[in-house]
Structure formats: C-alpha cells, structure tokens
Backbone bond lengths (Angstrom), bond angles and torsions (degrees), N, CA, C in turn:
res aa  C-N    CA-C-N  psi(-1)  N-CA   C-N-CA  omega(-1)  CA-C   N-CA-C  phi
1 M - - - 1.471 - - 1.525 109.66 -
2 K 1.339 116.72 131.94 1.457 120.69 -178.68 1.520 110.65 -73.53
3 S 1.326 114.60 139.53 1.457 119.11 178.45 1.507 110.59 -84.23
4 N 1.304 115.76 152.49 1.460 121.08 174.88 1.521 108.59 -93.92
5 R 1.346 116.57 104.53 1.451 120.42 -175.22 1.517 112.00 -61.08
6 N 1.314 117.64 -28.96 1.458 120.22 -176.64 1.519 112.76 -73.32
7 D 1.364 117.29 -10.06 1.459 119.80 176.22 1.525 111.26 -72.62
8 L 1.324 117.66 -11.22 1.457 121.76 -174.85 1.518 112.55 -96.27
9 N 1.321 118.76 11.70 1.455 121.99 -172.88 1.515 114.09 -62.09
10 S 1.324 118.34 -17.74 1.456 120.00 -177.62 1.518 112.43 -72.96
11 D 1.336 117.92 -15.97 1.464 121.91 -179.28 1.524 108.69 -76.23
12 N 1.350 117.03 118.73 1.461 120.89 -175.88 1.518 113.16 -68.14
13 T 1.360 117.49 -15.10 1.459 119.75 -179.44 1.528 111.94 -83.33
14 L 1.306 117.82 -6.59 1.453 120.94 -177.20 1.524 111.72 -82.28
15 I 1.321 116.07 144.67 1.463 121.95 173.02 1.519 108.22 -130.99
16 R 1.306 116.21 161.62 1.452 120.47 179.86 1.531 110.28 -64.96
17 L 1.326 115.01 145.13 1.459 121.15 -175.28 1.529 111.43 -58.63
18 Q 1.349 117.54 -41.94 1.453 119.54 -179.29 1.525 112.11 -64.37
19 L 1.345 116.94 -31.82 1.457 120.51 177.19 1.529 110.02 -71.35
20 F 1.331 117.08 -40.73 1.464 120.72 176.71 1.527 110.20 -56.69
21 L 1.336 116.60 -46.56 1.461 120.90 -179.37 1.523 111.36 -64.68
22 A 1.332 116.13 -41.05 1.463 119.71 -179.81 1.520 111.06 -65.08
23 R 1.330 116.49 -42.00 1.468 120.30 178.48 1.530 111.54 -65.24
24 A 1.324 116.45 -26.17 1.459 120.59 177.93 1.525 112.23 -81.52
25 G 1.343 116.23 -0.78 1.458 119.83 176.21 1.513 114.23 82.81
26 I 1.347 118.21 17.77 1.458 120.78 -179.48 1.526 110.70 -69.47
27 A 1.324 116.63 -47.91 1.465 122.35 -179.73 1.519 107.22 -173.86
28 S 1.326 116.58 -175.44 1.458 119.59 174.60 1.520 109.59 -67.01
29 R 1.335 116.95 162.20 1.463 120.07 -178.24 1.524 111.12 -57.68
30 R 1.312 117.00 -43.21 1.465 120.27 -178.64 1.521 111.50 -64.86
31 A 1.341 116.37 -41.11 1.463 119.66 178.19 1.530 110.77 -66.32
32 C 1.338 116.56 -33.86 1.470 120.14 177.68 1.526 110.74 -66.62
33 E 1.328 117.07 -35.79 1.463 119.76 175.99 1.528 110.40 -59.72
34 Q 1.330 116.72 -38.92 1.459 120.90 179.09 1.519 111.08 -66.65
35 L 1.335 116.85 -39.88 1.467 120.57 177.51 1.531 110.81 -60.17
36 I 1.329 115.98 -40.39 1.466 120.73 179.18 1.521 110.29 -65.25
37 Q 1.319 116.44 -46.52 1.462 120.79 -178.85 1.525 111.93 -63.02
38 E 1.334 116.90 -26.99 1.460 120.75 178.87 1.527 112.30 -80.27
39 G 1.348 117.33 -1.83 1.454 120.94 177.85 1.517 114.51 76.18
40 R 1.335 116.21 26.22 1.463 120.38 -176.64 1.531 112.56 -96.24
41 V 1.341 116.77 -2.86 1.466 120.68 -174.90 1.525 109.31 -117.84
42 S 1.336 115.26 136.13 1.463 120.04 176.17 1.519 110.04 -125.04
43 V 1.326 115.41 150.78 1.463 122.52 176.01 1.530 107.30 -124.41
44 N 1.317 116.06 116.97 1.466 121.92 -178.12 1.524 111.62 53.49
45 G 1.339 115.20 40.12 1.453 120.86 176.85 1.511 115.40 86.25
46 E 1.322 117.70 -5.26 1.465 121.78 -178.87 1.526 110.29 -103.23
47 I 1.329 117.07 124.60 1.460 121.34 176.97 1.529 109.40 -66.05
48 I 1.319 115.59 128.37 1.466 121.79 179.74 1.530 108.61 -111.43
49 T 1.321 116.43 130.82 1.472 119.96 -179.85 1.520 112.77 -120.08
50 R 1.350 116.69 2.52 1.467 120.11 179.16 1.522 109.52 -114.90
51 P 1.346 118.70 118.98 1.461 121.59 -176.51 1.525 114.64 -60.63
52 G 1.324 119.33 -18.80 1.460 121.57 -177.80 1.515 114.56 -70.08
53 C 1.323 118.11 -11.22 1.469 122.23 -179.91 1.525 110.31 -57.48
54 K 1.350 116.06 141.96 1.462 120.65 178.92 1.525 110.54 -113.80
55 V 1.337 115.62 144.87 1.456 121.47 -175.70 1.526 109.64 -136.69
56 S 1.327 115.29 167.87 1.460 121.39 176.37 1.525 108.96 -130.62
57 D 1.328 116.19 175.12 1.461 120.89 -179.50 1.530 112.35 -63.99
58 S 1.317 116.96 -21.22 1.469 119.89 -178.74 1.527 112.44 -80.50
59 D 1.344 117.74 -12.42 1.460 121.26 179.36 1.525 110.66 -79.32
60 T 1.326 116.03 154.36 1.462 122.16 174.63 1.524 108.21 -99.40
61 I 1.327 115.68 110.24 1.464 121.47 -178.43 1.517 108.44 -107.95
62 Q 1.333 116.18 131.57 1.455 121.05 179.21 1.522 110.55 -128.58
63 L 1.324 115.30 143.28 1.459 122.98 172.52 1.522 108.02 -116.91
64 D 1.329 115.75 118.18 1.468 120.97 -176.96 1.534 111.13 54.07
65 G 1.344 115.66 35.95 1.450 120.92 176.62 1.511 115.65 83.35
66 V 1.348 117.17 1.27 1.465 121.76 -179.85 1.520 108.85 -108.36
67 A 1.335 116.63 131.26 1.464 121.39 -177.27 1.523 111.44 -62.20
68 V 1.332 115.53 140.19 1.463 122.67 178.26 1.520 108.46 -112.04
69 T 1.318 116.67 132.16 1.460 121.33 177.96 1.516 109.71 -130.38
70 Q 1.327 116.64 150.47 1.456 120.87 178.43 1.525 112.01 -89.83
71 E 1.316 116.68 0.81 1.458 119.78 -178.49 1.531 109.43 -80.81
72 I 1.331 116.11 74.46 1.452 121.44 -178.17 1.522 109.85 -129.92
73 K 1.308 114.99 160.43 1.454 121.25 175.33 1.521 107.94 -91.65
74 H 1.326 116.13 122.99 1.449 119.29 179.43 1.527 110.64 -73.71
75 I 1.317 115.13 129.87 1.460 122.29 177.38 1.515 108.06 -127.22
76 S 1.320 116.67 131.46 1.463 121.60 179.48 1.524 108.45 -136.72
77 I 1.321 115.90 126.29 1.454 120.94 -179.59 1.523 109.60 -127.55
78 V 1.319 115.71 159.12 1.459 121.29 172.43 1.521 106.96 -117.80
79 L 1.318 114.97 129.17 1.462 122.59 -175.01 1.529 109.69 -114.01
80 H 1.325 116.47 141.46 1.467 121.48 171.34 1.524 106.91 -92.93
81 K 1.338 115.70 95.24 1.468 121.07 -176.41 1.521 111.35 -72.91
82 P 1.321 117.22 130.29 1.469 119.64 173.55 1.528 110.66 -76.39
83 V 1.317 116.31 167.93 1.461 120.43 171.07 1.514 108.76 -71.27
84 Q 1.327 116.23 158.44 1.456 124.25 179.25 1.533 111.97 59.55
85 V 1.326 114.95 37.09 1.462 123.12 172.75 1.525 106.67 -130.87
86 L 1.320 117.17 137.75 1.458 122.11 -170.11 1.529 111.78 -99.44
87 C 1.337 115.99 136.78 1.469 121.91 173.02 1.527 108.14 -90.37
88 S 1.317 116.18 87.42 1.461 121.22 -177.82 1.522 108.26 -161.78
89 N 1.338 116.42 161.18 1.461 120.68 177.79 1.523 111.96 -78.84
90 K 1.324 116.84 -24.32 1.459 121.61 178.27 1.519 109.03 -159.30
91 D 1.326 115.81 165.21 1.461 120.19 179.66 1.516 109.19 -147.86
92 D 1.315 116.33 122.40 1.460 121.66 -178.35 1.525 112.01 -65.48
93 Q 1.333 116.81 -21.56 1.468 120.53 -179.58 1.526 112.62 -88.79
94 G 1.333 116.65 -2.62 1.452 119.56 177.28 1.509 115.25 75.63
95 R 1.338 116.94 19.64 1.458 119.56 179.18 1.537 110.22 -73.54
96 P 1.342 117.85 153.29 1.469 119.96 -179.36 1.522 111.35 -64.00
97 L 1.335 116.37 143.70 1.458 122.58 -178.64 1.522 110.14 -106.05
98 A 1.320 116.10 145.55 1.459 120.83 177.92 1.525 110.96 -60.64
99 S 1.334 116.59 -36.45 1.464 120.09 -178.16 1.529 112.24 -66.50
100 D 1.335 117.65 -20.11 1.464 120.42 177.39 1.528 111.38 -64.11
101 L 1.327 116.64 -21.70 1.464 121.33 -175.77 1.524 112.72 -74.64
102 F 1.347 117.14 -15.24 1.472 118.86 179.16 1.533 112.56 -133.03
103 R 1.315 117.84 -1.86 1.470 121.36 -172.33 1.533 112.65 -59.92
104 K 1.337 118.16 -35.24 1.463 120.74 -177.41 1.530 111.93 -72.16
105 E 1.339 116.92 -27.61 1.456 120.65 -176.99 1.525 113.20 -92.89
106 I 1.336 117.60 -23.43 1.467 121.62 -175.70 1.523 109.08 -119.54
107 A 1.330 115.59 113.61 1.465 120.00 -176.78 1.525 111.64 -75.60
108 E 1.334 117.37 -31.26 1.458 121.20 -177.52 1.530 110.78 -65.64
109 R 1.320 115.13 150.46 1.463 120.68 178.45 1.523 109.33 -83.48
110 L 1.326 116.58 114.43 1.464 121.71 179.73 1.525 109.55 -108.79
111 F 1.318 116.59 150.76 1.464 121.17 175.68 1.524 108.88 -125.58
112 H 1.320 115.81 156.83 1.460 120.27 -175.92 1.522 110.94 -83.33
113 A 1.322 115.95 135.94 1.467 122.53 176.59 1.522 106.95 -95.07
114 G 1.330 115.86 92.38 1.453 120.70 -172.23 1.520 109.73 92.10
115 R 1.317 115.69 -178.49 1.461 120.45 -176.84 1.528 110.98 -138.87
116 L 1.313 114.47 162.98 1.459 123.50 163.18 1.516 106.06 -128.08
117 D 1.333 117.90 136.39 1.454 118.23 -177.33 1.531 111.19 -70.89
118 F 1.301 116.00 169.89 1.459 123.78 -170.10 1.533 112.64 -55.63
119 M 1.318 117.33 -38.81 1.453 121.12 -175.57 1.526 113.11 -95.18
120 S 1.329 118.58 3.04 1.461 122.17 177.63 1.520 110.25 -99.26
121 S 1.330 115.61 155.42 1.460 121.05 178.87 1.526 109.21 -125.42
122 G 1.351 114.76 178.04 1.455 118.87 174.05 1.509 114.06 113.69
123 L 1.332 114.73 -160.46 1.461 121.56 -170.92 1.522 112.57 -73.91
124 I 1.339 114.51 135.28 1.451 121.58 168.08 1.523 107.51 -146.07
125 I 1.313 116.15 137.17 1.463 121.58 -177.17 1.521 109.92 -98.60
126 Y 1.330 115.41 130.70 1.460 122.88 173.87 1.525 107.89 -112.61
127 T 1.329 117.02 138.61 1.457 120.88 -174.37 1.521 110.27 -156.12
128 N 1.332 116.85 164.65 1.458 121.08 166.92 1.529 109.95 -116.77
129 D 1.318 116.08 17.84 1.463 123.95 178.06 1.527 108.31 -101.25
130 G 1.332 115.97 101.92 1.460 120.48 -176.19 1.514 113.48 -62.55
131 E 1.335 117.26 -36.25 1.461 120.16 179.49 1.524 110.73 -66.16
132 L 1.333 116.79 -43.10 1.461 120.17 177.71 1.519 111.04 -61.25
133 A 1.328 116.55 -42.35 1.465 120.35 179.84 1.524 111.41 -60.92
134 K 1.323 116.61 -39.81 1.463 119.46 179.62 1.521 111.32 -65.61
135 I 1.322 117.25 -41.30 1.467 120.61 179.45 1.524 110.14 -61.35
136 I 1.315 116.69 -41.71 1.462 121.28 -177.59 1.521 111.26 -67.62
137 T 1.324 117.73 -37.80 1.460 120.75 -169.18 1.525 115.33 -101.38
138 H 1.333 118.40 -27.66 1.467 118.87 -173.09 1.533 110.22 -76.52
139 P 1.347 117.47 130.76 1.468 120.61 -177.09 1.524 114.25 -57.44
140 S 1.339 118.27 -26.84 1.464 120.30 -176.11 1.523 112.71 -65.28
141 Y 1.341 117.78 -20.85 1.469 120.26 -178.43 1.525 112.70 -90.36
142 Q 1.339 116.27 -7.33 1.468 121.30 171.91 1.528 113.22 51.75
143 V 1.329 116.65 43.75 1.465 120.78 176.12 1.527 108.64 -79.60
144 E 1.316 116.69 121.65 1.457 120.90 -177.28 1.531 111.92 -71.79
145 K 1.342 114.86 140.43 1.458 122.15 170.18 1.532 107.52 -122.76
146 E 1.320 116.08 129.66 1.458 120.44 -176.91 1.525 109.81 -115.09
147 Y 1.339 115.33 137.07 1.457 121.79 -175.53 1.517 110.46 -127.59
148 E 1.315 115.38 142.86 1.460 121.08 169.09 1.521 107.56 -98.78
149 V 1.331 115.11 122.73 1.455 120.81 -179.35 1.524 108.87 -115.84
150 K 1.328 115.88 126.07 1.458 121.88 174.27 1.519 107.96 -117.29
151 A 1.331 115.73 133.34 1.458 121.09 -177.30 1.521 110.61 -114.75
152 F 1.331 115.49 161.09 1.462 120.47 178.46 1.523 112.28 -77.42
153 H 1.345 114.92 -14.12 1.476 118.90 179.70 1.522 108.13 -146.37
154 D 1.310 117.16 -178.01 1.463 120.97 -174.15 1.535 111.58 -61.29
155 I 1.331 114.36 138.56 1.460 120.83 176.06 1.526 107.85 -91.66
156 P 1.320 118.57 116.95 1.466 120.30 -174.51 1.530 112.80 -71.97
157 D 1.324 115.72 141.54 1.463 120.21 175.51 1.529 110.86 -61.00
158 E 1.332 115.53 -29.14 1.473 120.38 178.91 1.530 110.34 -57.60
159 M 1.338 116.83 -40.35 1.462 120.30 179.15 1.517 111.01 -66.13
160 L 1.331 117.11 -46.46 1.455 121.14 -176.21 1.526 111.44 -65.77
161 E 1.319 116.92 -44.10 1.466 120.31 179.90 1.518 110.83 -69.02
162 G 1.329 116.49 -40.77 1.459 119.82 178.93 1.516 111.98 -64.52
163 Y 1.325 116.11 -41.62 1.460 121.97 178.43 1.521 110.51 -64.97
164 K 1.324 117.41 -39.42 1.462 120.86 179.95 1.531 111.26 -68.26
165 N 1.312 116.59 -34.91 1.468 120.28 178.18 1.525 111.67 -76.27
166 G 1.330 115.93 -22.42 1.462 120.86 179.05 1.516 111.98 105.64
167 I 1.326 116.55 128.96 1.458 121.54 177.67 1.526 108.71 -132.06
168 E 1.326 116.35 156.40 1.452 121.55 178.12 1.514 109.00 -110.01
169 L 1.344 116.31 124.49 1.455 122.14 178.79 1.524 108.84 -131.05
170 D 1.304 115.91 123.25 1.473 121.67 176.61 1.525 112.08 51.80
171 G 1.335 116.30 39.73 1.457 120.76 177.03 1.510 115.51 85.46
172 D 1.335 117.90 -3.53 1.471 122.13 178.06 1.525 109.85 -104.41
173 F 1.345 116.07 135.03 1.457 120.44 173.53 1.523 107.77 -91.66
174 L 1.320 116.53 117.27 1.460 122.84 -175.45 1.520 109.40 -113.45
175 Q 1.332 115.60 128.45 1.459 118.90 -176.90 1.527 110.67 -141.08
176 L 1.306 114.76 128.45 1.455 123.06 178.22 1.521 109.35 -80.97
177 K 1.331 116.32 138.92 1.459 119.41 178.05 1.527 111.11 -80.65
178 S 1.326 116.50 -43.74 1.467 120.71 177.52 1.522 109.15 -162.86
179 F 1.325 116.18 165.84 1.464 120.46 175.84 1.521 110.07 -147.43
180 Q 1.322 114.93 156.40 1.465 121.80 175.03 1.521 107.65 -136.15
181 K 1.322 115.64 113.59 1.458 120.56 -178.49 1.524 108.96 -86.41
182 I 1.326 117.53 119.85 1.455 122.73 -177.64 1.528 110.84 -86.01
183 D 1.311 115.70 -46.16 1.466 121.61 173.05 1.520 107.24 -152.40
184 R 1.290 117.95 -169.61 1.464 121.02 -173.42 1.535 112.82 -63.18
185 R 1.330 116.85 -25.82 1.463 119.79 -174.79 1.532 113.77 -119.46
186 T 1.322 117.53 7.19 1.464 121.41 -178.48 1.521 110.00 -132.40
187 V 1.337 115.92 132.00 1.462 120.24 -179.59 1.527 108.92 -147.04
188 F 1.333 115.81 147.71 1.459 122.26 171.70 1.521 107.97 -103.40
189 L 1.341 116.33 128.18 1.457 122.26 -177.82 1.523 109.17 -117.42
190 V 1.338 116.98 135.74 1.462 122.12 178.21 1.522 108.48 -116.95
191 I 1.339 116.52 123.94 1.462 121.97 176.06 1.523 108.36 -125.23
192 S 1.332 116.56 159.87 1.468 119.50 -178.81 1.523 112.56 -127.99
193 Q 1.342 117.71 2.56 1.459 118.63 174.96 1.528 109.63 -118.19
194 G 1.297 118.65 -63.44 1.453 120.60 173.86 1.515 114.33 83.57
195 K 1.327 116.89 83.37 1.461 121.17 172.98 1.534 109.14 -79.49
196 N 1.320 116.08 170.04 1.459 121.05 -178.97 1.525 111.49 -59.45
197 R 1.344 116.84 122.07 1.471 123.73 178.59 1.531 111.64 51.79
198 E 1.316 116.48 36.87 1.457 121.61 -171.78 1.523 113.04 -57.21
199 I 1.327 117.87 -53.22 1.465 120.58 -175.47 1.523 110.75 -63.93
200 R 1.312 117.63 -41.74 1.463 120.41 178.73 1.532 111.03 -63.18
201 R 1.309 117.11 -38.32 1.468 120.08 179.30 1.526 111.19 -65.62
202 V 1.331 116.67 -41.36 1.463 120.16 178.58 1.524 110.09 -65.06
203 C 1.322 117.51 -44.50 1.469 120.78 179.35 1.524 110.80 -62.46
204 D 1.320 117.05 -41.69 1.471 119.74 177.28 1.519 111.16 -60.73
205 H 1.339 115.81 -39.51 1.463 120.99 -179.10 1.522 111.46 -61.20
206 F 1.334 116.58 -34.60 1.465 120.91 -179.42 1.527 112.31 -101.09
207 D 1.333 116.20 17.10 1.472 122.50 177.31 1.525 112.68 56.53
208 V 1.322 115.93 38.98 1.464 121.66 175.17 1.528 108.15 -102.12
209 T 1.330 116.32 120.38 1.458 121.56 -179.22 1.527 109.60 -91.49
210 I 1.329 115.45 117.76 1.463 120.77 -175.96 1.532 110.73 -77.85
211 Q 1.321 115.37 131.39 1.461 121.38 172.84 1.523 110.49 -87.40
212 S 1.340 116.31 -43.77 1.468 120.87 176.48 1.514 109.41 -152.48
213 L 1.340 114.61 147.28 1.460 121.70 178.69 1.525 107.41 -134.09
214 C 1.337 116.47 116.88 1.459 121.13 -174.27 1.522 109.73 -132.19
215 R 1.349 116.67 127.10 1.466 120.04 175.77 1.535 108.14 -83.68
216 V 1.326 114.86 121.98 1.466 119.62 -173.90 1.524 112.62 -107.53
217 R 1.342 117.37 -9.23 1.468 118.91 -178.49 1.523 110.48 -156.45
218 I 1.344 116.56 141.20 1.457 124.38 168.97 1.516 106.32 -129.64
219 G 1.334 118.24 107.68 1.464 120.26 -175.19 1.515 109.96 57.21
220 P 1.345 118.68 -122.82 1.465 121.47 -179.60 1.528 113.21 -87.51
221 V 1.335 116.74 -4.66 1.470 121.00 -175.02 1.525 109.09 -87.48
222 R 1.332 115.95 120.71 1.462 121.46 -176.19 1.527 111.12 -114.53
223 L 1.327 114.73 151.52 1.454 120.94 179.81 1.528 111.06 -65.91
224 N 1.319 115.90 -46.04 1.465 122.29 -179.13 1.529 110.72 45.29
225 K 1.334 118.32 -123.02 1.464 121.09 -174.60 1.528 112.98 -104.85
226 L 1.327 117.16 19.80 1.461 120.50 177.29 1.530 108.60 -66.42
227 L 1.310 116.47 119.76 1.459 121.39 -174.35 1.526 111.44 -71.41
228 V 1.325 115.40 151.02 1.465 120.94 177.82 1.527 109.89 -58.18
229 G 1.328 116.15 130.65 1.456 121.29 177.96 1.512 114.79 86.10
230 T 1.340 117.27 -0.03 1.466 120.38 178.80 1.526 109.65 -110.35
231 Y 1.333 116.16 169.85 1.459 121.02 -178.49 1.518 109.36 -143.71
232 R 1.319 114.36 166.05 1.462 121.57 172.99 1.518 108.59 -143.56
233 T 1.323 115.85 162.37 1.461 121.02 177.52 1.523 109.69 -78.75
234 L 1.320 116.80 139.96 1.462 120.10 173.42 1.524 109.34 -63.73
235 S 1.315 116.68 138.08 1.464 120.16 179.13 1.527 109.89 -76.15
236 L 1.325 115.71 160.15 1.460 120.36 176.72 1.517 110.90 -59.78
237 Q 1.338 116.29 -37.76 1.469 120.06 179.45 1.524 110.99 -63.60
238 E 1.333 117.05 -40.06 1.465 120.45 179.04 1.525 110.92 -66.81
239 I 1.323 116.80 -43.19 1.467 120.10 178.67 1.521 110.52 -63.92
240 E 1.322 116.74 -41.96 1.469 120.61 178.77 1.523 110.97 -62.51
241 W 1.333 116.77 -35.51 1.472 119.65 177.66 1.522 110.00 -61.78
242 F 1.324 117.29 -47.22 1.462 120.12 179.00 1.518 110.98 -62.23
243 K 1.329 117.73 -45.78 1.456 120.67 -177.42 1.530 111.54 -65.93
244 S 1.348 117.26 -25.73 1.467 120.42 178.93 1.525 111.91 -71.34
245 R 1.341 117.79 -11.31 1.462 120.91 177.59 1.526 111.33 -70.84
246 V 1.339 116.75 -16.25 1.467 121.12 -176.45 1.521 109.24 -89.12
247 P 1.345 118.23 123.27 1.468 119.49 173.95 1.522 109.95 -54.66
248 Q 1.308 116.67 146.55 1.467 122.12 -169.78 1.518 113.48 -55.22
249 K 1.317 118.35 -36.90 1.465 121.02 -175.34 1.527 112.08 -107.63
250 K 1.325 116.77 14.28 1.460 119.28 -178.25 1.519 110.55 -76.68
251 E 1.333 117.59 138.57 1.457 122.82 179.33 1.508 109.50 -107.36
252 F 1.333 116.75 131.59 1.456 120.96 173.97 1.522 109.40 -71.84
253 K 1.308 114.70 136.10 1.464 119.52 179.35 1.508 109.91 -129.60
C-alpha cells in the first residue's frame, strides 16, 4: 500500500520536495516543480507528481532513476552573456547556449537564475544554490535589475514617465522603479520584478526600436569590466547580500 507523504507534515525536519531538489542543484524551484509534475521524481521508490510532498534527508529521492543528494558544493557565477546566445539547457535549433561558455571549466550542473532573451546581453547569474536563485528571481525579494537601453531614435519622456507610473500590457502591470536618461537615445532603467521581455514590450508599446539592451546590474553585482563571454565567481559579500534579503525566520516554500 502506498504511503501518503503529506501525512508526515508535522515533522519539522521535512521540506517540500521541490525545495529539496533545488537545494541539490537540480534546477530552480519552479523548474523542479515541473519535473515532479512530469512524473520524473520518486521518493522511496514511489513516483510523486504533486510538488506539495514533503521529504527528509532519510528519504531516497531519485530523478529519472538517479539518486539525488544535497551533499553538494554550492557554486555561483556571474556571466556576461553575448547577444545571440540562448539561456536554456538545450535548443532544438542548435543555437549557442550561455552555459557552453563555462561548461568545460565547471563540472557541476548550474542553472540560470532568471533569463536574458536571445538578442539581449549582460549579466546573468548561474548557480546550483536553489535558495539563492529564488532570492534573485522572486518578485517578493525586490532585487533590482538595471539595464542600459540604446534606441535607434529618440526615447520619449512620455514612455519613461508612463513606465515609472505603471502601465498595463496584456494583463501584466509593469512599473519602472527608476530611470536615468543619459542622452536622447540612451537610458538606464531599474526594475525590481521583471516580467517576460518586459522592457522590450514597453518599448514596442511606445514605438521605440531598441538598438541594444544590456543588463548592467543585479542587486550589488555590477558588469563593470567583465568582458563579453567571460564569467567570474560571485564573491562571499555578494552572496551574503542576497541571503540578507530573507527575513531571519522566513521559511522557503
């Protein structure tokens, strides 16, 4: 008879299965939920398809029949992604992947915390620390992302002021945290939530054609002189800054 894993919720040592997988460096918490729903994860030999299941270190967790353990070394890097490089684990069209830029030097499996679209460049963080990835990407932690936007023609003040006040596009409420206009065609934009292709959608709405879009900052991590296509390890101070965003007694769910 199959056991009901959710009957064990009273044990304080238990954590949600998707969090266990994320902490083991499998993928982000959200991506781990998808793996569970696809029936690729088992607990003590039982296939689990509901992410709400809770597990402990004494359980045997497998992904695609391979044992998963949390005994891993956390590695977090920041990469300067070039344009025309994809943030994905694979691509059916054979386009170059951002992970190819460090795969030969780093044996551990890292996943991207957030994305940059194919034609955008700049900072993106790769990690096997699921908690760090959640802090970077989840809107509740309000981690700022700053972008340099260059346009082929003048960027109207109407767009910047409207974006700062907040606009609704395709059911999403999009709001800029701040901006700094450098000249008529160059502006730095700071956002703290980041919907899919948000800046490009806003520019399209105001008929602004983007020449280049580059992310220059994520929280305290700055692009500075990091060359295109190269990466560096996140410093302890940078990681501590991200982890300090979590209230002391807050539990990841």
